[in-house]
C-alpha positions in Angstrom: -17.7 6.4 24.2 -15.1 9.0 23.4 -15.3 12.8 22.7 -13.0 13.9 19.9 -13.0 17.7 19.2 -16.5 18.1 20.5 -18.1 15.1 18.7 -19.0 11.8 20.5 -18.1 8.5 19.0 -18.6 5.0 20.2 -15.7 2.6 19.6 -14.6 -1.0 20.2 -11.6 -3.2 19.5 -12.3 -6.1 17.1 -9.8 -8.9 17.3 -8.9 -10.5 14.0 -6.7 -13.4 13.1 -3.1 -12.6 14.2 -1.2 -10.5 13.6 -3.9 -7.8 13.4 -6.8 -6.3 15.3 -8.9 -3.3 14.5 -10.3 -0.1 16.2 -13.9 0.3 15.0 -15.5 3.7 15.5 -18.8 5.4 14.5 -20.7 8.5 15.4 -22.4 8.0 18.8 -25.9 7.7 17.4 -24.8 5.0 15.0 -26.4 6.5 12.0 -23.4 7.1 9.8 -20.3 5.6 8.2 -18.2 3.2 10.3 -14.4 3.5 10.4 -12.0 0.6 10.9 -8.3 1.2 11.6 -6.1 -1.9 11.5 -3.5 -2.1 14.3 -1.0 -4.8 15.3 -2.2 -7.5 17.7 0.3 -6.3 20.4 -0.9 -2.7 20.2 -2.2 -1.3 23.5 -5.4 0.5 22.5 -5.9 3.6 24.7 -8.4 6.4 24.4 -5.5 8.6 23.1 -4.8 6.1 20.3 -8.5 5.9 19.5 -8.7 9.7 19.2 -5.6 9.7 17.0 -7.2 7.1 14.7 -10.4 9.1 14.5 -8.6 12.3 13.7 -6.4 10.6 11.0 -9.5 9.0 9.4 -11.3 12.4 9.3 -8.2 13.9 7.5 -8.3 11.0 5.0 -11.9 11.7 4.1 -14.0 9.7 6.6 -17.5 11.1 6.8 -19.0 9.7 10.0 -22.3 11.6 9.7 -23.1 10.2 6.2 -24.6 6.8 5.7 -22.1 5.0 3.5 -20.1 1.8 3.4 -17.5 1.2 6.0 -14.0 2.6 5.4 -10.8 0.8 6.5 -7.5 2.5 7.0 
């Protein structure tokens, strides 16, 4: 779990085939749109990076409280 600007999200790192992996995030109750941010396989995923990915996705139109298809950035 991570709190970003007063909103709680759950997140995980999903490994893909090299050279990529993804940060996957959704609203803490799991009742909304899921966000996937692709990062390099060698990226060190920290809470600060997760918060940055969430904020960037929100600016790009991610609607975590609405039920909708997953978005990938």
